[in-house]
C-alpha positions as CSV (number, residue, x, y, z in Angstrom):
1,X,-20.2,-18.5,8.2
2,X,-16.8,-17.7,6.7
3,X,-15.0,-20.2,4.5
4,X,-12.3,-22.3,6.2
5,X,-9.6,-20.3,4.3
6,X,-10.8,-17.0,5.6
7,X,-11.1,-18.3,9.1
8,X,-7.5,-19.5,9.0
9,X,-6.3,-16.1,7.7
10,X,-8.2,-14.1,10.3
11,X,-7.0,-16.4,13.2
12,X,-3.4,-15.8,12.0
13,X,-3.8,-12.1,12.7
14,X,-3.6,-12.6,16.4
15,X,-0.2,-14.3,16.1
16,X,2.9,-12.2,16.5
17,X,4.9,-11.6,13.3
18,X,8.3,-13.3,12.9
19,X,11.5,-11.2,13.3
20,X,12.1,-9.1,10.3
21,X,14.8,-10.7,8.1
22,X,17.1,-9.0,5.6
23,X,15.2,-8.5,2.3
24,X,17.7,-10.3,0.2
25,X,18.0,-13.2,2.6
26,X,14.3,-13.6,2.7
27,X,14.0,-13.4,-1.2
28,X,16.8,-15.9,-1.6
29,X,15.3,-18.3,0.9
30,X,12.1,-18.2,-1.0
31,X,13.9,-18.9,-4.3
32,X,15.8,-21.8,-2.8
33,X,12.6,-23.3,-1.5
34,X,11.0,-23.4,-4.9
35,X,11.3,-25.9,-7.6
36,X,12.5,-25.0,-11.1
37,X,9.0,-24.5,-12.5
38,X,8.1,-22.2,-9.6
39,X,11.2,-20.1,-10.0
40,X,10.5,-19.6,-13.7
41,X,7.1,-18.2,-12.7
42,X,8.3,-15.9,-9.9
43,X,11.6,-14.4,-11.4
44,X,12.0,-11.8,-14.1
45,X,14.9,-9.8,-15.4
46,X,15.2,-6.5,-13.5
47,X,14.4,-4.4,-16.6
48,X,11.5,-6.5,-17.7
49,X,8.5,-4.3,-18.8
50,X,6.3,-6.3,-16.4
51,X,7.9,-4.5,-13.5
52,X,6.0,-1.3,-14.4
53,X,2.6,-3.0,-14.9
54,X,0.5,-2.6,-11.8
55,X,-3.1,-2.5,-10.7
56,X,-5.4,-3.3,-7.8
57,X,-8.4,-4.7,-9.5
58,X,-9.3,-8.4,-9.7
59,X,-7.5,-9.6,-12.9
60,X,-5.2,-12.3,-14.1
61,X,-1.7,-11.7,-12.8
62,X,1.8,-13.0,-13.5
63,X,4.1,-14.2,-10.7
64,X,3.9,-16.8,-8.0
65,X,0.6,-17.0,-6.2
66,X,-0.3,-18.5,-2.8
67,X,-2.3,-21.1,-4.9
68,X,1.0,-22.2,-6.4
69,X,2.6,-23.1,-3.1
70,X,2.9,-26.3,-1.2
71,X,2.2,-26.1,2.5
72,X,5.9,-26.1,3.5
73,X,6.6,-23.1,1.2
74,X,3.9,-20.9,2.6
75,X,6.1,-19.6,5.4
76,X,8.8,-18.6,2.9
77,X,6.6,-16.2,1.0
78,X,5.2,-14.8,4.3
79,X,8.8,-14.2,5.6
80,X,9.6,-12.1,2.5
81,X,6.5,-10.0,3.0
82,X,7.3,-9.6,6.7
83,X,10.8,-8.4,5.7
84,X,9.3,-5.5,3.7
85,X,6.4,-4.6,6.0
86,X,6.1,-3.4,9.5
87,X,4.2,-5.7,11.9
88,X,1.1,-3.5,11.6
89,X,1.5,-3.3,7.8
90,X,1.7,-7.1,7.5
91,X,-1.4,-7.6,9.6
92,X,-3.2,-5.0,7.5
93,X,-2.3,-6.7,4.3
94,X,-3.4,-10.1,5.7
95,X,-6.7,-8.6,6.7
96,X,-7.2,-7.2,3.2
97,X,-6.4,-10.6,1.7
98,X,-8.8,-12.3,4.1
99,X,-11.6,-9.9,3.2
100,X,-11.8,-11.9,-0.1
101,X,-13.4,-14.7,1.9
102,X,-15.9,-12.2,3.4
103,X,-16.8,-11.0,-0.1
104,X,-17.4,-14.5,-1.3
105,X,-19.8,-15.1,1.6
106,X,-21.6,-11.8,0.8
107,X,-21.8,-12.4,-2.9
108,X,-22.5,-16.2,-2.8
109,X,-20.9,-19.3,-4.2
110,X,-20.8,-17.9,-7.8
111,X,-18.2,-15.4,-6.6
112,X,-15.3,-17.9,-7.3
113,X,-13.0,-15.0,-8.2
114,X,-13.0,-13.9,-4.6
115,X,-10.0,-15.9,-3.5
116,X,-7.7,-15.1,-0.5
117,X,-5.0,-17.2,-2.1
118,X,-5.1,-15.3,-5.5
119,X,-2.2,-13.0,-4.5
120,X,1.1,-12.9,-6.3
121,X,4.8,-12.2,-5.7
122,X,7.2,-11.4,-8.5
123,X,11.0,-10.9,-8.1
124,X,12.8,-8.8,-10.6
125,X,16.6,-9.3,-10.9
126,X,18.8,-11.3,-8.6
127,X,18.4,-10.6,-4.9
128,X,21.8,-9.6,-3.5
129,X,22.9,-7.7,-0.4
130,X,24.8,-5.3,-2.5
131,X,22.8,-5.5,-5.7
132,X,19.9,-3.8,-7.5
133,X,16.7,-5.8,-7.7
134,X,13.0,-5.5,-6.8
135,X,9.9,-7.4,-5.8
136,X,6.2,-6.9,-6.0
137,X,3.3,-8.2,-4.0
138,X,-0.1,-7.8,-5.7
139,X,-3.7,-8.9,-5.8
140,X,-7.2,-7.5,-5.4
141,X,-6.8,-4.3,-3.3
142,X,-3.1,-4.8,-2.8
143,X,-0.2,-3.5,-4.9
144,X,3.1,-3.1,-3.1
145,X,6.6,-2.6,-4.6
146,X,10.1,-2.5,-3.3
147,X,13.2,-1.5,-5.3
148,X,16.6,-2.0,-3.8
149,X,19.5,-0.1,-5.4
150,X,23.0,-1.3,-4.6
151,X,21.8,-2.9,-1.4
152,X,21.3,0.5,0.3
153,X,18.6,2.8,-0.9
154,X,15.1,1.4,-1.0
155,X,12.1,2.7,-2.8
156,X,8.7,1.5,-1.6
157,X,6.1,3.0,-4.0
158,X,3.7,2.7,-5.6
159,X,1.8,1.6,-2.5
160,X,-1.9,0.7,-2.8
161,X,-4.2,-0.7,-0.1
162,X,-7.9,-1.1,-0.4
163,X,-10.7,-2.8,1.5
164,X,-14.1,-4.2,0.6
165,X,-16.1,-4.1,2.8
166,X,-14.4,-1.2,4.6
167,X,-16.5,-2.0,7.6
168,X,-17.7,-5.6,7.8
169,X,-21.5,-5.3,8.2
170,X,-22.3,-8.5,10.0
171,X,-21.1,-12.0,10.8
172,X,-18.4,-13.1,13.2
173,X,-16.1,-10.2,12.1
174,X,-18.7,-7.5,12.2
175,X,-17.1,-4.1,12.7
176,X,-13.7,-5.1,11.3
177,X,-12.1,-2.1,9.5
178,X,-8.9,-3.0,7.7
179,X,-8.1,0.7,6.9
180,X,-10.1,2.3,9.7
181,X,-7.2,4.2,11.1
182,X,-6.4,5.9,7.8
183,X,-10.0,7.0,7.5
184,X,-10.3,8.2,11.1
185,X,-7.0,10.2,11.0
186,X,-8.0,12.1,7.9
187,X,-11.5,12.9,9.1
188,X,-10.3,13.8,12.6
189,X,-7.9,16.2,11.0
190,X,-10.3,18.0,8.8
191,X,-12.9,18.3,11.5
192,X,-10.4,19.8,13.9
193,X,-9.6,22.7,11.6
194,X,-10.8,26.2,12.2
195,X,-13.6,27.7,10.1
196,X,-11.1,29.5,7.9
197,X,-8.8,26.5,7.5
198,X,-11.8,24.3,6.6
199,X,-12.7,26.6,3.8
200,X,-9.2,26.2,2.5
201,X,-9.1,22.5,3.0
202,X,-12.5,21.4,1.6
203,X,-12.1,22.0,-2.1
204,X,-15.3,20.2,-3.3
205,X,-18.6,19.1,-1.8
206,X,-18.4,15.9,-4.0
207,X,-15.9,13.2,-3.7
208,X,-14.3,11.6,-6.8
209,X,-15.3,8.0,-7.6
210,X,-11.7,6.8,-7.1
211,X,-8.1,7.9,-6.4
212,X,-6.9,10.5,-8.9
213,X,-3.2,9.9,-9.2
214,X,-3.8,6.9,-11.4
215,X,-2.1,3.5,-12.0
216,X,0.3,4.5,-14.8
217,X,4.0,4.4,-14.5
218,X,4.1,8.0,-13.5
219,X,1.7,9.4,-10.9
220,X,-0.6,12.2,-12.1
221,X,0.1,15.3,-10.0
222,X,-3.0,17.0,-8.8
223,X,-3.9,20.7,-8.5
224,X,-2.1,22.0,-5.5
225,X,-5.2,22.9,-3.5
226,X,-6.1,22.7,0.2
227,X,-4.9,24.1,3.4
228,X,-1.1,24.7,3.5
229,X,1.2,23.2,6.1
230,X,2.4,26.8,6.9
231,X,-1.1,27.9,7.7
232,X,-1.4,25.3,10.5
233,X,-0.6,25.6,14.1
234,X,2.3,23.6,15.5
235,X,0.0,21.1,17.0
236,X,-1.9,20.8,13.7
237,X,1.3,20.3,11.8
238,X,2.2,17.5,14.1
239,X,-1.2,16.0,13.5
240,X,-0.9,16.2,9.7
241,X,2.6,14.7,9.8
242,X,1.1,11.9,12.0
243,X,-1.3,11.1,9.1
244,X,1.7,11.0,6.7
245,X,3.5,8.7,9.1
246,X,0.6,6.3,9.2
247,X,0.9,5.7,5.5
248,X,4.7,5.4,5.6
249,X,4.5,3.0,8.6
250,X,2.9,0.3,6.5
251,X,6.6,-0.4,5.6
252,X,9.2,-1.8,7.9
253,X,10.7,0.9,10.1
254,X,14.0,1.5,8.1
255,X,12.0,1.9,4.9
256,X,9.5,4.2,6.4
257,X,12.3,6.3,7.9
258,X,13.9,6.7,4.5
259,X,10.6,7.7,3.0
260,X,9.9,10.3,5.7
261,X,13.5,11.6,5.5
262,X,13.0,12.4,1.8
263,X,9.9,14.5,2.7
264,X,11.7,16.4,5.3
265,X,14.6,17.1,3.0
266,X,12.2,18.4,0.3
267,X,10.7,20.7,2.9
268,X,7.2,20.5,4.5
269,X,6.3,24.0,3.4
270,X,5.0,22.7,0.0
271,X,2.6,20.2,1.6
272,X,-1.2,20.8,1.4
273,X,-4.2,18.8,2.7
274,X,-7.3,18.8,0.5
275,X,-10.7,17.2,1.3
276,X,-13.7,16.4,-0.9
277,X,-17.2,15.2,0.0
278,X,-18.8,14.9,3.4
279,X,-17.0,15.1,6.7
280,X,-19.2,12.7,8.7
281,X,-18.4,9.0,8.9
282,X,-20.4,7.0,6.3
283,X,-20.6,9.7,3.7
284,X,-18.7,9.6,0.4
285,X,-15.3,11.3,1.1
286,X,-11.8,11.8,-0.3
287,X,-8.7,13.4,1.0
288,X,-5.1,13.8,-0.2
289,X,-1.9,15.1,1.1
290,X,0.4,16.4,-1.6
291,X,3.9,17.8,-1.4
292,X,6.8,18.5,-3.7
293,X,7.8,14.9,-4.0
294,X,4.8,12.8,-3.1
295,X,1.0,12.4,-3.0
296,X,-1.1,10.2,-0.7
297,X,-4.8,9.7,-1.2
298,X,-7.8,8.2,0.5
299,X,-11.1,7.7,-1.4
300,X,-14.2,6.0,0.0
301,X,-17.2,6.3,-2.3
302,X,-18.1,2.9,-3.8
303,X,-20.6,0.5,-2.2
304,X,-22.3,3.3,-0.2
305,X,-19.0,4.6,1.1
306,X,-17.9,1.3,2.5
307,X,-15.1,0.5,0.0
308,X,-12.0,2.6,0.6
309,X,-8.9,2.9,-1.6
310,X,-5.6,4.4,-0.5
311,X,-2.4,5.1,-2.3
312,X,1.1,6.6,-1.9
313,X,3.0,7.7,-5.0
314,X,6.4,9.4,-5.3
315,X,6.4,11.8,-8.3
316,X,10.0,10.9,-9.2
317,X,10.7,7.9,-7.0
318,X,8.1,5.3,-7.9
319,X,9.8,2.0,-8.8
320,X,13.1,3.6,-7.6
321,X,13.4,5.8,-10.7
322,X,15.2,8.6,-8.8
323,X,17.5,6.2,-7.0
324,X,18.4,4.5,-10.3
325,X,19.0,7.7,-12.1
326,X,21.3,8.9,-9.4
327,X,23.2,5.6,-9.4
328,X,23.6,5.5,-13.2
329,X,24.9,9.1,-13.2
330,X,27.6,8.2,-10.7
331,X,28.5,4.9,-12.3
332,X,28.7,4.7,-16.1
333,X,27.0,1.6,-17.6
């Protein structure tokens, strides 16, 4: 039987998400609802080095956690997350968070580090409709970042989502797959390729043990291998772009649209899809889609291929670096 905390989180998934509020309004509402000690925990200067330090493993984290909140403050932090995410993206992140309760049941009472409330929000700078600031949401298997420049352009990477177990093996939530769509879309695509296209796409019979782009400040660009966008039929191109959209659509629609517009501006001709490992469900597998400006990855090898990791990185845009560079070039500081 799941813990009471996990049951509450899972039951919340059925409820419709609140209307998406403006990011700065939601951030300021959260700050206004905190006491002085809590604000000191959650808020940093915009250029603080902490803004660049990210990871998705269980570890001690700075920022305001759900464990730091009083009951009446819970909705404020949820509203901020809903302002940055699509309805589907918010439900996905809540499912990932709730899986910590499943893991505690699987691993036993000694697994006290499996805590659905051990997820943290940090705000960098002063939230303002016309200002430059950012916020981060992070915990085990979640690392999401939003950087707003002059209240207009928004960067939303790095973006990391993971799930353990990827497919809940038993219990009341047996068969729940938090990231099942991202797995299925990638596998359906590679299995629908022609023989010649598959030879181009499958670059290794063995999948890597984890994502390859890393967790440093700058993503590690991978060898540009795989089947090229230009070698696909029109229907296949649409299918591949649908996979890209599934990753982008974790974000609220306006943010996803900005991200996809940057890809179209850079030109789809540079995009390649690469696969490693088996192509049957349940086998260790990895895929990536890499273009001139971005890389997205899916890796499912750990725990008998039932522990997926996914990521989206922008080569020059993580943490809003490209947007900030453009802004500083136009406005001398």
